[in-house]
PDB file of N, H, CA, C and O in Angstrom:
ATOM      1  N   MET A   1       1.095 -16.299 -30.066  1.00  0.00           N
ATOM      2  CA  MET A   1       0.266 -15.294 -29.655  1.00  0.00           C
ATOM      3  C   MET A   1      -0.310 -15.476 -28.223  1.00  0.00           C
ATOM      4  O   MET A   1      -0.612 -14.459 -27.599  1.00  0.00           O
ATOM      5  N   LYS A   2      -0.489 -16.735 -27.643  1.00  0.00           N
ATOM      6  H   LYS A   2      -0.245 -17.561 -28.151  1.00  0.00           H
ATOM      7  CA  LYS A   2      -0.563 -16.927 -26.365  1.00  0.00           C
ATOM      8  C   LYS A   2       0.467 -16.397 -25.343  1.00  0.00           C
ATOM      9  O   LYS A   2       0.222 -15.922 -24.235  1.00  0.00           O
ATOM     10  N   LYS A   3       1.793 -16.589 -25.994  1.00  0.00           N
ATOM     11  H   LYS A   3       1.993 -16.975 -26.894  1.00  0.00           H
ATOM     12  CA  LYS A   3       2.814 -15.986 -25.006  1.00  0.00           C
ATOM     13  C   LYS A   3       3.021 -14.494 -24.925  1.00  0.00           C
ATOM     14  O   LYS A   3       3.560 -13.897 -23.993  1.00  0.00           O
ATOM     15  N   ARG A   4       2.532 -13.988 -25.997  1.00  0.00           N
ATOM     16  H   ARG A   4       2.094 -14.473 -26.754  1.00  0.00           H
ATOM     17  CA  ARG A   4       2.461 -12.619 -25.972  1.00  0.00           C
ATOM     18  C   ARG A   4       1.451 -12.073 -25.025  1.00  0.00           C
ATOM     19  O   ARG A   4       1.762 -11.111 -24.322  1.00  0.00           O
ATOM     20  N   LYS A   5       0.126 -12.670 -24.938  1.00  0.00           N
ATOM     21  H   LYS A   5      -0.127 -13.451 -25.509  1.00  0.00           H
ATOM     22  CA  LYS A   5      -0.912 -12.249 -24.070  1.00  0.00           C
ATOM     23  C   LYS A   5      -0.375 -12.551 -22.726  1.00  0.00           C
ATOM     24  O   LYS A   5      -0.398 -11.659 -21.877  1.00  0.00           O
ATOM     25  N   LYS A   6       0.092 -13.679 -22.455  1.00  0.00           N
ATOM     26  H   LYS A   6       0.111 -14.403 -23.145  1.00  0.00           H
ATOM     27  CA  LYS A   6       0.682 -13.903 -20.930  1.00  0.00           C
ATOM     28  C   LYS A   6       1.589 -12.859 -20.552  1.00  0.00           C
ATOM     29  O   LYS A   6       1.429 -12.265 -19.486  1.00  0.00           O
ATOM     30  N   LYS A   7       2.638 -12.551 -21.428  1.00  0.00           N
ATOM     31  H   LYS A   7       2.769 -13.033 -22.294  1.00  0.00           H
ATOM     32  CA  LYS A   7       3.471 -11.465 -21.269  1.00  0.00           C
ATOM     33  C   LYS A   7       2.879 -10.306 -20.793  1.00  0.00           C
ATOM     34  O   LYS A   7       3.256  -9.819 -19.727  1.00  0.00           O
ATOM     35  N   ASN A   8       1.899  -9.751 -21.529  1.00  0.00           N
ATOM     36  H   ASN A   8       1.593 -10.147 -22.394  1.00  0.00           H
ATOM     37  CA  ASN A   8       1.226  -8.493 -21.376  1.00  0.00           C
ATOM     38  C   ASN A   8       0.359  -8.582 -20.066  1.00  0.00           C
ATOM     39  O   ASN A   8       0.219  -7.599 -19.338  1.00  0.00           O
ATOM     40  N   ARG A   9      -0.150  -9.661 -19.826  1.00  0.00           N
ATOM     41  H   ARG A   9      -0.037 -10.460 -20.417  1.00  0.00           H
ATOM     42  CA  ARG A   9      -0.973  -9.925 -18.447  1.00  0.00           C
ATOM     43  C   ARG A   9       0.147  -9.764 -17.229  1.00  0.00           C
ATOM     44  O   ARG A   9      -0.087  -9.177 -16.172  1.00  0.00           O
ATOM     45  N   MET A  10       1.278 -10.331 -17.543  1.00  0.00           N
ATOM     46  H   MET A  10       1.468 -10.807 -18.401  1.00  0.00           H
ATOM     47  CA  MET A  10       2.145 -10.227 -16.223  1.00  0.00           C
ATOM     48  C   MET A  10       2.832  -8.929 -16.180  1.00  0.00           C
ATOM     49  O   MET A  10       3.205  -8.505 -15.087  1.00  0.00           O
ATOM     50  N   ILE A  11       3.039  -8.252 -17.253  1.00  0.00           N
ATOM     51  H   ILE A  11       2.736  -8.597 -18.141  1.00  0.00           H
ATOM     52  CA  ILE A  11       3.351  -6.849 -17.165  1.00  0.00           C
ATOM     53  C   ILE A  11       2.361  -5.835 -16.475  1.00  0.00           C
ATOM     54  O   ILE A  11       2.706  -4.926 -15.719  1.00  0.00           O
ATOM     55  N   PHE A  12       0.875  -6.188 -16.920  1.00  0.00           N
ATOM     56  H   PHE A  12       0.595  -6.926 -17.534  1.00  0.00           H
ATOM     57  CA  PHE A  12       0.074  -5.482 -16.301  1.00  0.00           C
ATOM     58  C   PHE A  12      -0.285  -5.551 -14.797  1.00  0.00           C
ATOM     59  O   PHE A  12      -0.587  -4.600 -14.074  1.00  0.00           O
ATOM     60  N   ILE A  13      -0.186  -6.991 -14.432  1.00  0.00           N
ATOM     61  H   ILE A  13       0.059  -7.763 -15.019  1.00  0.00           H
ATOM     62  CA  ILE A  13      -0.065  -7.292 -12.979  1.00  0.00           C
ATOM     63  C   ILE A  13       0.965  -6.471 -12.276  1.00  0.00           C
ATOM     64  O   ILE A  13       0.797  -5.810 -11.251  1.00  0.00           O
ATOM     65  N   PHE A  14       1.963  -6.601 -12.919  1.00  0.00           N
ATOM     66  H   PHE A  14       2.099  -7.138 -13.751  1.00  0.00           H
ATOM     67  CA  PHE A  14       3.287  -5.947 -12.127  1.00  0.00           C
ATOM     68  C   PHE A  14       3.158  -4.385 -12.008  1.00  0.00           C
ATOM     69  O   PHE A  14       3.647  -3.804 -11.039  1.00  0.00           O
ATOM     70  N   LEU A  15       2.505  -3.720 -12.990  1.00  0.00           N
ATOM     71  H   LEU A  15       2.107  -4.192 -13.778  1.00  0.00           H
ATOM     72  CA  LEU A  15       2.354  -2.425 -12.987  1.00  0.00           C
ATOM     73  C   LEU A  15       1.209  -2.022 -11.922  1.00  0.00           C
ATOM     74  O   LEU A  15       1.395  -1.072 -11.162  1.00  0.00           O
ATOM     75  N   VAL A  16       0.057  -2.754 -11.895  1.00  0.00           N
ATOM     76  H   VAL A  16      -0.094  -3.526 -12.513  1.00  0.00           H
ATOM     77  CA  VAL A  16      -0.873  -2.624 -10.933  1.00  0.00           C
ATOM     78  C   VAL A  16      -0.418  -2.739  -9.560  1.00  0.00           C
ATOM     79  O   VAL A  16      -0.911  -2.021  -8.691  1.00  0.00           O
ATOM     80  N   ILE A  17       0.548  -3.647  -9.284  1.00  0.00           N
ATOM     81  H   ILE A  17       0.948  -4.230  -9.991  1.00  0.00           H
ATOM     82  CA  ILE A  17       1.297  -3.790  -7.865  1.00  0.00           C
ATOM     83  C   ILE A  17       1.922  -2.594  -7.526  1.00  0.00           C
ATOM     84  O   ILE A  17       1.814  -2.033  -6.436  1.00  0.00           O
ATOM     85  N   VAL A  18       2.630  -2.183  -8.553  1.00  0.00           N
ATOM     86  H   VAL A  18       2.717  -2.639  -9.438  1.00  0.00           H
ATOM     87  CA  VAL A  18       3.747  -0.857  -8.423  1.00  0.00           C
ATOM     88  C   VAL A  18       2.765   0.293  -8.210  1.00  0.00           C
ATOM     89  O   VAL A  18       3.092   1.052  -7.297  1.00  0.00           O
ATOM     90  N   ALA A  19       1.671   0.578  -8.832  1.00  0.00           N
ATOM     91  H   ALA A  19       1.405  -0.039  -9.573  1.00  0.00           H
ATOM     92  CA  ALA A  19       0.848   1.501  -8.781  1.00  0.00           C
ATOM     93  C   ALA A  19       0.112   1.634  -7.237  1.00  0.00           C
ATOM     94  O   ALA A  19      -0.056   2.699  -6.644  1.00  0.00           O
ATOM     95  N   ILE A  20      -0.234   0.437  -6.802  1.00  0.00           N
ATOM     96  H   ILE A  20      -0.097  -0.428  -7.284  1.00  0.00           H
ATOM     97  CA  ILE A  20      -0.796   0.276  -5.527  1.00  0.00           C
ATOM     98  C   ILE A  20       0.205   0.715  -4.315  1.00  0.00           C
ATOM     99  O   ILE A  20      -0.137   1.392  -3.346  1.00  0.00           O
ATOM    100  N   LEU A  21       1.493   0.201  -4.560  1.00  0.00           N
ATOM    101  H   LEU A  21       1.770  -0.349  -5.348  1.00  0.00           H
ATOM    102  CA  LEU A  21       2.584   0.514  -3.738  1.00  0.00           C
ATOM    103  C   LEU A  21       2.849   1.959  -3.679  1.00  0.00           C
ATOM    104  O   LEU A  21       3.125   2.476  -2.596  1.00  0.00           O
ATOM    105  N   MET A  22       2.784   2.655  -4.771  1.00  0.00           N
ATOM    106  H   MET A  22       2.559   2.235  -5.650  1.00  0.00           H
ATOM    107  CA  MET A  22       3.083   4.165  -4.859  1.00  0.00           C
ATOM    108  C   MET A  22       1.929   4.980  -4.193  1.00  0.00           C
ATOM    109  O   MET A  22       2.156   6.015  -3.567  1.00  0.00           O
ATOM    110  N   LEU A  23       0.681   4.458  -4.359  1.00  0.00           N
ATOM    111  H   LEU A  23       0.496   3.617  -4.868  1.00  0.00           H
ATOM    112  CA  LEU A  23      -0.444   5.111  -3.672  1.00  0.00           C
ATOM    113  C   LEU A  23      -0.411   5.060  -2.067  1.00  0.00           C
ATOM    114  O   LEU A  23      -0.911   5.912  -1.333  1.00  0.00           O
ATOM    115  N   LEU A  24       0.247   3.945  -1.672  1.00  0.00           N
ATOM    116  H   LEU A  24       0.653   3.253  -2.268  1.00  0.00           H
ATOM    117  CA  LEU A  24       0.171   3.777  -0.263  1.00  0.00           C
ATOM    118  C   LEU A  24       0.405   4.807   0.621  1.00  0.00           C
ATOM    119  O   LEU A  24      -0.396   5.078   1.516  1.00  0.00           O
ATOM    120  N   PRO A  25       1.815   5.623   0.381  1.00  0.00           N
ATOM    121  CA  PRO A  25       2.128   6.716   1.319  1.00  0.00           C
ATOM    122  C   PRO A  25       0.940   8.012   1.099  1.00  0.00           C
ATOM    123  O   PRO A  25       0.703   8.736   2.066  1.00  0.00           O
ATOM    124  N   PHE A  26       0.320   8.214  -0.044  1.00  0.00           N
ATOM    125  H   PHE A  26       0.512   7.626  -0.830  1.00  0.00           H
ATOM    126  CA  PHE A  26      -0.761   9.011   0.010  1.00  0.00           C
ATOM    127  C   PHE A  26      -2.086   8.594   0.690  1.00  0.00           C
ATOM    128  O   PHE A  26      -2.861   9.481   1.047  1.00  0.00           O
ATOM    129  N   ALA A  27      -2.381   7.323   0.882  1.00  0.00           N
ATOM    130  H   ALA A  27      -1.751   6.602   0.592  1.00  0.00           H
ATOM    131  CA  ALA A  27      -3.394   7.054   1.619  1.00  0.00           C
ATOM    132  C   ALA A  27      -3.025   7.141   3.209  1.00  0.00           C
ATOM    133  O   ALA A  27      -3.895   7.463   4.018  1.00  0.00           O
ATOM    134  N   TRP A  28      -1.776   6.857   3.587  1.00  0.00           N
ATOM    135  H   TRP A  28      -1.069   6.596   2.930  1.00  0.00           H
ATOM    136  CA  TRP A  28      -1.477   6.982   4.876  1.00  0.00           C
ATOM    137  C   TRP A  28      -1.615   8.530   5.355  1.00  0.00           C
ATOM    138  O   TRP A  28      -2.226   8.791   6.392  1.00  0.00           O
ATOM    139  N   LEU A  29      -1.020   9.548   4.555  1.00  0.00           N
ATOM    140  H   LEU A  29      -0.524   9.336   3.713  1.00  0.00           H
ATOM    141  CA  LEU A  29      -1.026  10.671   4.469  1.00  0.00           C
ATOM    142  C   LEU A  29      -2.613  11.213   4.857  1.00  0.00           C
ATOM    143  O   LEU A  29      -2.801  11.929   5.841  1.00  0.00           O
ATOM    144  N   ILE A  30      -3.507  10.860   4.127  1.00  0.00           N
ATOM    145  H   ILE A  30      -3.354  10.279   3.328  1.00  0.00           H
ATOM    146  CA  ILE A  30      -4.804  11.136   4.283  1.00  0.00           C
ATOM    147  C   ILE A  30      -5.315  10.682   5.370  1.00  0.00           C
ATOM    148  O   ILE A  30      -5.975  11.490   6.024  1.00  0.00           O
ATOM    149  N   LEU A  31      -5.181   9.333   5.876  1.00  0.00           N
ATOM    150  H   LEU A  31      -4.645   8.677   5.345  1.00  0.00           H
ATOM    151  CA  LEU A  31      -5.736   8.789   6.892  1.00  0.00           C
ATOM    152  C   LEU A  31      -5.161   9.503   8.181  1.00  0.00           C
ATOM    153  O   LEU A  31      -5.895   9.718   9.145  1.00  0.00           O
ATOM    154  N   SER A  32      -3.762   9.883   8.169  1.00  0.00           N
ATOM    155  H   SER A  32      -3.165   9.708   7.385  1.00  0.00           H
ATOM    156  CA  SER A  32      -3.275  10.247   9.402  1.00  0.00           C
ATOM    157  C   SER A  32      -3.592  11.712   9.503  1.00  0.00           C
ATOM    158  O   SER A  32      -3.441  12.226  10.612  1.00  0.00           O
ATOM    159  N   SER A  33      -3.973  12.394   8.592  1.00  0.00           N
ATOM    160  H   SER A  33      -4.095  11.976   7.692  1.00  0.00           H
ATOM    161  CA  SER A  33      -4.520  13.836   8.821  1.00  0.00           C
ATOM    162  C   SER A  33      -5.601  13.644   9.753  1.00  0.00           C
ATOM    163  O   SER A  33      -5.654  14.588  10.541  1.00  0.00           O
ATOM    164  N   PHE A  34      -6.430  12.820   9.939  1.00  0.00           N
ATOM    165  H   PHE A  34      -6.387  12.054   9.298  1.00  0.00           H
ATOM    166  CA  PHE A  34      -7.761  12.868  10.710  1.00  0.00           C
ATOM    167  C   PHE A  34      -7.578  12.314  12.167  1.00  0.00           C
ATOM    168  O   PHE A  34      -8.453  12.319  13.034  1.00  0.00           O
ATOM    169  N   ARG A  35      -6.323  11.845  12.294  1.00  0.00           N
ATOM    170  H   ARG A  35      -5.612  11.841  11.591  1.00  0.00           H
ATOM    171  CA  ARG A  35      -5.984  11.506  13.740  1.00  0.00           C
ATOM    172  C   ARG A  35      -5.308  12.608  14.794  1.00  0.00           C
ATOM    173  O   ARG A  35      -4.900  13.692  14.376  1.00  0.00           O
ATOM    174  N   GLU A  36      -5.246  12.325  15.850  1.00  0.00           N
ATOM    175  H   GLU A  36      -5.577  11.445  16.190  1.00  0.00           H
ATOM    176  CA  GLU A  36      -4.673  13.227  16.786  1.00  0.00           C
ATOM    177  C   GLU A  36      -2.957  12.956  16.760  1.00  0.00           C
ATOM    178  O   GLU A  36      -2.392  11.905  16.456  1.00  0.00           O
ATOM    179  N   ASN A  37      -2.460  13.988  17.094  1.00  0.00           N
ATOM    180  H   ASN A  37      -2.918  14.842  17.341  1.00  0.00           H
ATOM    181  CA  ASN A  37      -0.982  14.113  17.135  1.00  0.00           C
ATOM    182  C   ASN A  37      -0.233  12.788  18.034  1.00  0.00           C
ATOM    183  O   ASN A  37       0.682  12.039  17.693  1.00  0.00           O
ATOM    184  N   MET A  38      -0.927  12.842  19.145  1.00  0.00           N
ATOM    185  H   MET A  38      -1.670  13.451  19.422  1.00  0.00           H
ATOM    186  CA  MET A  38      -0.520  11.623  20.189  1.00  0.00           C
ATOM    187  C   MET A  38      -0.807  10.233  19.668  1.00  0.00           C
ATOM    188  O   MET A  38      -0.157   9.249  20.020  1.00  0.00           O
ATOM    189  N   ASP A  39      -1.864  10.200  18.767  1.00  0.00           N
ATOM    190  H   ASP A  39      -2.392  10.999  18.481  1.00  0.00           H
ATOM    191  CA  ASP A  39      -2.360   8.612  18.405  1.00  0.00           C
ATOM    192  C   ASP A  39      -1.045   8.368  17.282  1.00  0.00           C
ATOM    193  O   ASP A  39      -0.559   7.244  17.159  1.00  0.00           O
ATOM    194  N   LEU A  40      -0.582   9.435  16.562  1.00  0.00           N
ATOM    195  H   LEU A  40      -0.977  10.348  16.661  1.00  0.00           H
ATOM    196  CA  LEU A  40       0.291   9.229  15.592  1.00  0.00           C
ATOM    197  C   LEU A  40       1.664   8.669  16.095  1.00  0.00           C
ATOM    198  O   LEU A  40       2.295   7.748  15.575  1.00  0.00           O
ATOM    199  N   LEU A  41       2.009   9.396  17.205  1.00  0.00           N
ATOM    200  H   LEU A  41       1.497  10.143  17.627  1.00  0.00           H
ATOM    201  CA  LEU A  41       3.426   8.999  17.779  1.00  0.00           C
ATOM    202  C   LEU A  41       3.404   7.857  18.914  1.00  0.00           C
ATOM    203  O   LEU A  41       4.445   7.390  19.374  1.00  0.00           O
ATOM    204  N   SER A  42       2.234   7.490  19.285  1.00  0.00           N
ATOM    205  H   SER A  42       1.388   7.870  18.911  1.00  0.00           H
ATOM    206  CA  SER A  42       2.057   6.367  20.292  1.00  0.00           C
ATOM    207  C   SER A  42       2.180   5.126  19.675  1.00  0.00           C
ATOM    208  O   SER A  42       1.725   4.928  18.549  1.00  0.00           O
ATOM    209  N   ILE A  43       2.821   4.180  20.395  1.00  0.00           N
ATOM    210  H   ILE A  43       3.190   4.341  21.310  1.00  0.00           H
ATOM    211  CA  ILE A  43       2.690   2.799  19.900  1.00  0.00           C
ATOM    212  C   ILE A  43       2.210   1.900  20.943  1.00  0.00           C
ATOM    213  O   ILE A  43       2.760   1.636  22.012  1.00  0.00           O
ATOM    214  N   ARG A  44       1.107   1.469  20.479  1.00  0.00           N
ATOM    215  H   ARG A  44       0.660   1.684  19.610  1.00  0.00           H
ATOM    216  CA  ARG A  44       0.243   0.493  21.616  1.00  0.00           C
ATOM    217  C   ARG A  44       1.012  -0.788  21.572  1.00  0.00           C
ATOM    218  O   ARG A  44       1.550  -1.197  20.543  1.00  0.00           O
ATOM    219  N   LEU A  45       1.051  -1.493  22.880  1.00  0.00           N
ATOM    220  H   LEU A  45       0.614  -1.161  23.715  1.00  0.00           H
ATOM    221  CA  LEU A  45       1.553  -2.725  22.899  1.00  0.00           C
ATOM    222  C   LEU A  45       0.885  -3.935  22.463  1.00  0.00           C
ATOM    223  O   LEU A  45       1.464  -4.999  22.242  1.00  0.00           O
ATOM    224  N   GLU A  46      -0.544  -3.696  22.332  1.00  0.00           N
ATOM    225  H   GLU A  46      -1.014  -2.832  22.512  1.00  0.00           H
ATOM    226  CA  GLU A  46      -1.314  -4.591  21.869  1.00  0.00           C
ATOM    227  C   GLU A  46      -0.943  -4.923  20.409  1.00  0.00           C
ATOM    228  O   GLU A  46      -1.043  -6.111  20.103  1.00  0.00           O
ATOM    229  N   HIS A  47      -0.530  -4.059  19.460  1.00  0.00           N
ATOM    230  H   HIS A  47      -0.449  -3.094  19.708  1.00  0.00           H
ATOM    231  CA  HIS A  47      -0.321  -4.144  18.212  1.00  0.00           C
ATOM    232  C   HIS A  47       1.151  -4.967  17.993  1.00  0.00           C
ATOM    233  O   HIS A  47       1.394  -5.676  17.016  1.00  0.00           O
ATOM    234  N   LEU A  48       1.957  -4.742  18.981  1.00  0.00           N
ATOM    235  H   LEU A  48       1.760  -4.165  19.774  1.00  0.00           H
ATOM    236  CA  LEU A  48       3.287  -5.518  19.103  1.00  0.00           C
ATOM    237  C   LEU A  48       3.248  -6.902  19.558  1.00  0.00           C
ATOM    238  O   LEU A  48       4.252  -7.601  19.421  1.00  0.00           O
ATOM    239  N   ARG A  49       2.144  -7.382  20.106  1.00  0.00           N
ATOM    240  H   ARG A  49       1.328  -6.815  20.217  1.00  0.00           H
ATOM    241  CA  ARG A  49       2.133  -8.660  20.684  1.00  0.00           C
ATOM    242  C   ARG A  49       1.549  -9.521  19.513  1.00  0.00           C
ATOM    243  O   ARG A  49       0.670  -9.126  18.747  1.00  0.00           O
ATOM    244  N   ALA A  50       2.171 -10.786  19.472  1.00  0.00           N
ATOM    245  H   ALA A  50       2.885 -11.107  20.094  1.00  0.00           H
ATOM    246  CA  ALA A  50       1.865 -11.626  18.334  1.00  0.00           C
ATOM    247  C   ALA A  50       0.652 -12.717  18.738  1.00  0.00           C
ATOM    248  O   ALA A  50       0.245 -13.525  17.903  1.00  0.00           O
TER     249      ALA A  50
END
């Protein structure tokens, strides 16, 4: 019985991760709709430096 619960938990965690990954483009779409066009196309050098 414990093996079955562990398997179900792993499947649930996997599906949650997949769902989050599938929702990221929509979150980016909504967030980018509030930005100016030049902000979307420009790459700031501060973000590229480590």
